[in-house]
Structures are given as structure tokens and as C-alpha cells.
Phi, psi and omega in degrees: 000135177293152186298323181302316179289320178296320177301316180294320183291334182271353182292151166285116187308320183288343181255014189304322182287345181269353179278164175300131180280082187295318182294323178295319178294325176294323179294320177295320178297326177298321177293323176298318179297319179294322181290339179279341181286139179294147179292157183297326182290331181269345188296313184294323182287329185270340188295313182296319181296320180293319181294317181295318178296319181295317180294319179297317180295321179292323179294325180288321184268337180080008178207163181276152180229139173279157179304143182287131178278127183289157178293179183311125184258359182225160168233149183244157182207147177248114185259130179264116177246085184070237178271352182262148176246141178237132182257124186229150173233148181237120178265121187249029174234036183292343180282346179290168179298128182075010183296328181298319179291328177292323176298317178299319180299311183290327175296317180294318179298317178299318180298314180294320181295317178294325176298315180296316182298317180299316180295318181297314180297321179297316181291321177298316177301317178297320181291326178294318176297318179294324178296321178296319178294319179295326177299315179295319178297320178295320177302314180295318180297318178297316178297320178295320178300314180296318182292323181290317184273340178227076186298338184276354180290130180285155182302326186273002188277341189233140175219092181233129182238144167242108186250096180290329182272347178237236179290155185297310178192142173225138182228125174226154179217129176288122184279101178255124184058025175074012184255068179291314184292333183295326187278339181240316195268358175278148175059049184254043185296322182252311178269074185295130178267116184249176180294143182267355187298316182299315180297318181294323178295320178298315181296319180295323180294323178295317178299319179296318178299319179298314181296323178295319180292322178296322180295324179279351180086008180285325177244135179286142179297144180097351181288347178271349187298332184295329177279314184296328181293338182277346182288134177213157182283122180253153178289165178301137185306315182294337179294323183259010174302321178296340180268359185267142175239150177278130175285124177254103180268121185285071183255336180240167179303317181294315181290331178293316178295317179296323179297319180293326182278314186266356179058048169075347182224137178219151180290155177294139178252355174058048176241166187290329177297315177298319179295317181297316179294322178295320179295319179298313180295320180293323177298313178299318182294318180291321179297314180293321178297319179297319180293326174299316179299316181294320179295318180292325176294320175296324177299316178297313182297314183298315181292322176296319178295321179296319177298316179299317181295317183291327177290325176294321176297320179297315180297323180293325182281317190258349185058035175249151184257104185229339190295323182298313182294316184291320182290334173296320176294322177298317180297328179281345181278164176303329181295324182271350182243090188262028182298322180301314179294317180301317179297314179297319180299314181295323180290321177295316178301313182297315181294319182291316180297320181293313191261342184235359178228015179053036179078003181273104185296317182299315180295316181297317180291328178295326178284320185290318188285148178289140178276139179257124181285128180262133176285130180253125182292333179298325179297315180297317180299308184290333174298313178295320180296312180294325178296318177296319178296321180296317178297318179297320179293323177297317178297318180297319179297318179298317180295317180296317178300318182289316184290323180273356180053049186293325181296340180256002183282165182290330183273015183299310182295322177299317181296316182290325183280332188245322183267319183302317178298331180292317181276334178296333176304314179288329177297320178296318180294316180299314179298318180296321177296320179294319178296318179294324175299316177296322177303311182298319180301312182285329174298318179290323180297320181261014172059042173274121187277074184289331180295322177292316183292327179273355181067033180281146179291132180299127178095347180247355183288150179275135174268182183293331179292318181294317180293321178293325176301315179296316182293319180291322176297315178294326179296320178297313179300315183294313182293325176296320177293319178299317181297320181282352184252009179276061183247116182252005183272126180249145178291118185294335182278308182272349182056039180221166179259171179294130184295323182294315180296317183287345180269002182299312179301321180295320178296320178296316178298318179298318180297317180296316180295322178296322178293318182297318185263009180298126183280350183280157184279069176226155176050061172056060184300317182298322179288324178296315181291327175297318178295316179297317180296318178296320178296321178295322177297326178292319180298325183269009177299140008259026184280342175266146174298133185275119176248176183301315183292333180292305184285337175293315178296319178298322177295326177296321182292332178294339177266005180241034179300318181293329176293322177297320179291325176295323178293322175297321180293326175304311184297316181291316187295316181271330180290327181262007174074020181287344189292336182294321184255001183055043176253162183231095176265001182296317184296343180271357183263129177294328179296317178295320180297321179296314180288336175301325176279318185297313183296335180285330184265351182305310180299320180290326178292321177299315179295324178296316178296322178296321178296321178296317179298316180292328176296318180295321183281313187269342183056036182253123184294342179302326182289337175296311181292324177295319177296320177297326178298313179291325178294323177296327177293322178298316178298317180297318178295321178297316179293320180292320179295318177296324178294320179296325185273330186255330176060036180256161181294322180297315181294324180294320179296313178298321179295319181294313181296312181295325179291322178296315179298314180295322181292316180296313182294319179294320180293316178299315182294320179303309190281315187276313187270311183285321181264343180070025183262185181061041174269111185294323184270013180286154176289343169253097190310129177065015173241237174214168186296318183252130179227137178275331179264125184289330180280104185292338180295337178298320181291319179292323177295321178295322178297314181296315181296321179299318180295314182295317182287333174296326182284345184297328184287351180276004182298325180288328179290323183278358174096007181269061182277333185210133179247156182295337184256000183213142181286154182300317180296324178293322179294320177298319180295321180296316179298320178294322178295318179298322178294322178294320178295319177299321179294324177297318176296317179299320183304312185297309185286335176293314180285332175298315180295318179296319179297317180293326174296320177294322178297318180297331180258004182053041185262099183254355181222144174277152179284138178250125181293138177271153188285334189238154175230141183207162177256121182301323180295317179296322181291325181287324182266345184282000000 
């Protein structure tokens, strides 16, 4: 793989604009290369002279020689502008052929290098501040641990610090009555207290490396001050426990109620439940902090490597020697001197292994490091195998229908009214999985970081191959059941069908539910449990904090209204025993009619509640209009359902008006708010400033398709319930399929817009709530 593509693939997607613009520098180098080539008029006259001189020189020496590489063609300088440093290079051979383009190249390289250094320094500063805060949180956690397991220990008896921004750890204990070990080392089952010698040696080795680099001139003096300046003398942890409050983040139903009562902060109660929750939050915070450090270190390495590569390309084109001088300047910059990051990484590792892995380094590092998802060739093989089987089953079903002349049989209407809705439920799920598989493929192709936005665990997320494998496997099961269920023969005496044959759809549904809730580690257990957990959060809306994956899943469910109604029909059809005779008494029940309406509005009602929750948290009026949009859809569904059941002119008029309002508001919100398009003042007219797809016609086509597919649901309002060439149930299924396809298109552009918003804010990590809250003034005086 060429370095340019590898460089792009290794970037943090949200930080892409902060990286060295390697492709732009390559384009400038291409102009340098063109300017170095001799003009066509001079080529013929100079060629013979060059060949003769080369042959004469070769004859004198007896061997070939490559062109001589010129000595250093640049000088570098570090300019101090107040508190900011600027790194500059000066090219002093601009009078040579093509020298003007070389000057442009070095100016562009300096600009890109300074941009990278500024971003790197900013992120390092943020991490140092975060390290100081985490150190204080760890101090409080250790003190809480000691207080919970040793309630008799006095506040003034213990002084233990974990200083991520300074020394790795120091532990002292005032020996009262000679019981030093009693105050710290008793009851250390989870927060194991280990020897500090290893941590201190690591810190000392880092300091020695820093001093050695400073002596060699690789790191500029003073680059360590940012860490050392953050160190300050803190009071003993147990002394400030009375001033500490527990952070109550309203993320679950229980914490939401507690938040409303306690107003987000509560005093410590010194119990084991409180300690366990605090440890969980602290573990999450340290893991994310460690991953931030690793990502920033990778950012430094990648940009340094890119500078080295582009300078080598320059030397190859111009035969000038510049990389040594320029890279020396890079080494002296914060980007080339990553001792601060290395020190922070080692301290986090030492603290995490000590306090959260019982001193087991292998276990601690396994938790800290990001998991890399491995592609399995078996998934690809079985996806292709199941796809072939599904196609073969479709052909077999078509042949059976044709040979048995099922469309002309007497039981055709019974089959379409009673059996077809049972299998169409699985058809909707299979199609949605296939659409989602395509979404993942294109998100990855255009580097949309969907795993970050959905909060998926690194290394456990499903790729497009895995999702397609699930859809193709379910398709084989469903089509096999359909083929075995094409039985139109009824017992003339009992006027019923075979019970075993009629129970096939129920058996298929039971098998799918058992697989979803299976507790064993088979068929992507982590992803199944993530889906179950997300679905439970939807059921409990608005008591759970609304995250991206929550409202995204709820939006998917709004496109599966017909699947919910098919599931309701399952319960009625098999619960009331209609399946033996293939009769449908459900439609005659007022109870069924009521739930026919309720199941349709459940997804929209969930989204309305989520908008209310986000309005309370964010105080953004935008969520009011979004909630009104979903509420208008609820009204439209109510009017349309009443129209289907009553068939009156008044209901049809109300259904038509409400559907038009819901369609216009939904279409506008999709295109303008969710996709961020139709910006008149954008540099891409009527689109937006940043686009991931270079072909702009794709966006206009998506807009048109979204409008047309939005109108498809109005077929029932306009009276197109049944056509002479197609059954009513088939028409309902087609409309549901069109809505799922529209949702698939919406999915891609919705996450594209969200990703670009994250890129604009350089937001590559979600915020993790910390367990404790305190007042710095109280802690200093307390």
C-alpha cells in the first residue's frame, strides 16, 4: 500500500483536518518536478552534449556515477512570538531552475508543520489538565476505599496520593500506635496496594531519558515544565472526604429520580455499593484517558513520518539534501519530543495496574488497550453460501407456485390474508439488515466513524460482512419455511389444515427469539446484548439519558410499523387458535383494532419522549420542533388508522390533511436538519460546505428519493388500498419495503452529517462522567 493511502487509513477521522496535508504537499512537489524538466526547445540541443560528457566522464573513471546530491539547501529557525513558537525554514537556492516552486513547497510545509504542532500542544495541555483532575479523583477513591473497609481510621491517619500528572504514586502513613499496615494494607481485595519501587523506577527512567535528550539537543529545555507546573501539594485524602459529593449523572431511571431529588450532588455515605459504582466510573475514565494518550502519540508518530516521507520525495526529485536539517527542527519541537506523553502513559498504566488489576500487568494492559477486530474468512464464506441457498430457494418457490397454480387456487385469499403477513414480518427484518449492511460498507468506505457515534466497544462491533451474514442466514431459514408451507390442501371433513404445517411460522419466530436472548457466547453475543440493552432503554424513555444509538434505533423502529403490526397479528392468530382453519377473526375484535393503532404509534411516541428528555438536558428549542414533528406523525397515523377502520369522508379528509402536514414536516427535517443540506449560502450550492461524496448529484438524487418515498405512505389515504393486479397485503408490504429503503438512505446521510460535525469540533471521544464532585476552595481550606 502506498504511504498516502496508509496515512489516510491510520488517521483519526475526527482529526483529519489537523493532520499534515500530505496530498497537497505531493501536488506541490509535482509542480516542482515539472519545473525541473528541460524545455522541449532545449532538449534536442542539450541531449548530445550531456551524453558525450557522461561517456567521457564514465571513460575516465571506469564506472557509472549518480548525480551529486547538493549540500544542505535550507536553514531552519525557531521564532518566538510571545508565548507561541513558530518553526520556519529558509530555502536559499530560489534562483535555480524551478526555485520559485521549491520556495512554495517549503512555505507550505512550514505552514502544515506549525498547524500540526499547535494542535498537538493544545491536546497535550488538555490531557495534562485532565490528568491532574483524574489524580484528585483517584485520591478520593483510595480514601473512600480505606474508609469503607476500615471505618475506624481517622481522617488524619492516611496520606496516599496517585499523581498522574506528577510522580506515579507516593504512599505514606502516619504510624499511630505502631499500626502502619492496618491503616492502608488491610482489606485490599480490589484496590490492591503494591510496591512503589517499580513505578518510581519507571518515572526516574523517563526523567533520565528526558535529560539525555535535552543534553543531545533533541528536546528543547523547558518542554517538561507543563507537567511539573501542574504538581501542587494536596491535602490528605481522608481530610477532604467530608467536602466531597457524589456526582449523580441522570443516565438511568434510578439515577434520574435521584438527580431530581438530590439535585445532582449527594454526600458520601461510605458504603460498598457507592464504592463499587465509583470504581466502575473511574475505570471507564482511566481507560478512555489512556486511549486518548495512545491516539495522540499515534498522531505525533504519523505526522513525523509523513514529514520524513515528503522530504525524501523532495530529495529524490531535486537531488538536494534537506531532510537532516528539517528533521532536526522537528525533533526539537513538541511533536518530535513525546516524553510528556510517554510519562503520562506509564503513570496511567502503573496506577491502573496497581488499583484496578491487583498488580497483574497482563490483565491490566488487556483492559486498557483497544481491541482490534479480526476479519474472519468463515463469515465471508458462509455469507456467500447462504446467499446462494437463498437464491435457489426463491427459484424453487417460484417453480412450486407455477406448477401448483397456487395463484388460481381457492385458498389464495386465505393464504395472502393470514400466512403472508406472518412471513412478511421476517422479510422486513431481512431487508432492514441488508440495508444496514450496505450502510456500514459505505460508512467505512467514506471513513464515517459510526462505532464512535454509536458507542460500540472497540473490537466487538459488527462489520458489513457480519450483518450481511445474519441477513442471509435468516433469509435461508425464512424461505425454507415458506417453501414447506405452500400447502393449499384442506381436510374436507374437519375443514382445517395440518397443525404442524401451520405452526411453522410460530416455530421460526420462537427460534429467532431464542437466538437473540441466548446467554451463551455464540452468534455475536456482545452485539445481541447491546441491542437488547438499547431496546430496554427505549422502553424506559425518557428516564434514560438519550444517546446517539438510542434515537438512531428509535428512528429505525419508526420505519418498521408494519413489522410491529405483523407481530401483533402473530399473537392474535396463534393465541386465538385461528391458525388451524386459516381464518382471521382478529379484525372483528375491538381490542385488536385498538392495539392495531397503539403498536403503530409506539416508535413515534418513544421519539417524542426522547425529544422531551433532550430538551430538559440541552435547553435547545430545536428539540421542541423535532418533538412536534413526531407528534404530528402520531396524529397522522391515528387519522389514517381511523380512516382504514371507518371509511368515512370526514376521516379521509382528516387523514389527508394530517398526513400532508406530517409528510412536509418530516421531509423538511430530514433534508435540512438531519442531513444539513439545502444551505443556500454554502460553497456547494443548495448542499453544505463539506461533503464526503465528491459526486454532488448523489445528494440531489437522495433528496428527490426521500421526497418520493415519503409520499408512498399516503397510498392508503388516497384510496389505493387494492389494485386489480395486486393483493392488498402485497401492496401494504411494498409500501413498508419502500419505507425501509428510504430509512437506509436516511441512515447514511444522517451519520455523515453527524460525523462532519464531530470533525469540525475535533470531537473524537465522548465525555465520561467522573464519580466525585468537590469545591477546590473547601479542599484547600478544609
